[in-house]
N, C-alpha and C positions, 0 to 999 in steps of 0.2 A: 240616541234620541228616541223617545217613545211618542207615538201618535195619540190622538184623542181617544181612540177606541182601545188603546193598550198594545197596539201592534208595534213591532220594532221597525224603526226607520233607518237604522244603521248609524254609523259615525259620520257626522256632518261638521263643517266648520261653523263658527259662531255666525258669520254673515249668512250662510245658507240657511241655518236654523231660524234666524230672525226673519229672513225673507219668506220662508215656508210658513211661519207663524202669522205673518202679515197677510199672506195670500188667503189663509184660512180664516182670518179675523179672530184669532185667539192669542193667548199669551204664552210666552216661553218661560217655563218655571224650572229652576234648577232643583232637582229632587235630591240627589246625593252628591254634594260638592267634593267629598273626599275620595270618591271612586276614580279610577284611572281608565279611561277618560271620564270626566264628570258626566253624570246622567241628567238629562233635561227632558221635560215633558211638555207637550202642547195641550193646554187646557184653558178654558174660560175661567180666569181667576176669580171673578165675582161670583160665578155659579159655584165654584169650588168652595169658597168661603161660606156661601149660603148653605150648601149641603152639609158642611162640617158643623155649622151652628145648629142646623136642624137635628143632626145626630146627637149633639150634646144635649139639646132640649129633651129628646126622646129618652136618653139615658137618665136624665134628671127626673123625668116623670116616673120612671120605673123604680126609683129609689124609695125605700120606706124609711121615713124618719121615725126613730124610736124615741118616744117620750118617756120620762120617768114621772110616774104619778106617786105622790107622797101621801101616806095615811099616818096621822098622828093619833096614837092610842094612849090610854092611861092604864096603869096596872089593874085598877078595879073597874073595868068596863062591864056594862050590863050585857046580858046574853043577847037581847034583841039588837042592841047597838052593834055588838060583835058580829052577829049573823048578817046584818045589813052591810057592814063593811066588807065582810067576806064575799058577799054577792057582787059588790062593786069591784073588788079586786079581781074576781073571776072574769068579769066583763072586760076589764082593762087588759088582762092577760090574754084573753081570746082574741082581742084586737091586735095583739102583738106589742103592747107597751110593757115597760118594766114597772115594777111596783116597789117603792121604798117604804118600809114600815119603821116608824119611830115610836118607841115607847118612852114617854116623858115621865120623869119623876120630879116631885116637888117636896121640899122640906123633909119631913120625917119619912116620906115614902122611900127615900134612899136606903133605909135600913131593910127594905124588902125587895132587893134587886132580884132575888130568886123568882119572885112572882112575875117580873118582867120577862125573864128568860122562859118561864113556863108559857107565858102568853105568846111569845114568838114561836115556840115549838107547836103550840096549838094552832096558830095561823098556818104554819108549814104543813101540818097534818091535814088541816081542812082543805088546803089547796093542792094536796099531794099529786093529783093527776095532771093538773093544768099549769104547774110551775116548776122551775129549777132554781135552786138557791145559788145565786151568783156571788153574793157576799154574805157569809154567815153572821149570825147575831153577835154584836160586839158592843161593849160598853164604851161610850164616848162622852166624857163629861157626865152630865146628868141624864143622858139618853142612851137607849139601846137602839142601834140601827141594824137593819137587815134589808138586803136587796134581793128581790125575786125577779126572774126573767121568765118569759113564756116558754112552755115546754115545746120541744121540737115536734112538729107534726109529721106523722108517717104518711108517705105518699104511695 
């Protein structure tokens, strides 16, 4: 049996352990039932659950949720529009979000798929220092998709 402060109280019978727990006004909790003899601990179970929940909330606060921001481009995008989108992508990547780029083709534009791949290469070159290619450019139906992740920061 283990006390409230973590000190060893030795091997006790169930009656003695329950009596000791009642004297101290705490609960008797079986920590490892498969051990020989089973290990029990004297703790305030309500306080124990509260502490456990508090630790779980703290761990959840520290987690970073990574969002995927999607940018839909066309093969014949204007330079100013392209530059504006690049600035937005850099902003999202520095915040730690992923960026998905979709180059959409319509009708006869499908005969110029090479322009779409050139556009994706241009995007990767523009964002070279601030991103890592997680999923390379690939033709999927009438779209070319590419996923970029934030570059690892040196500490």
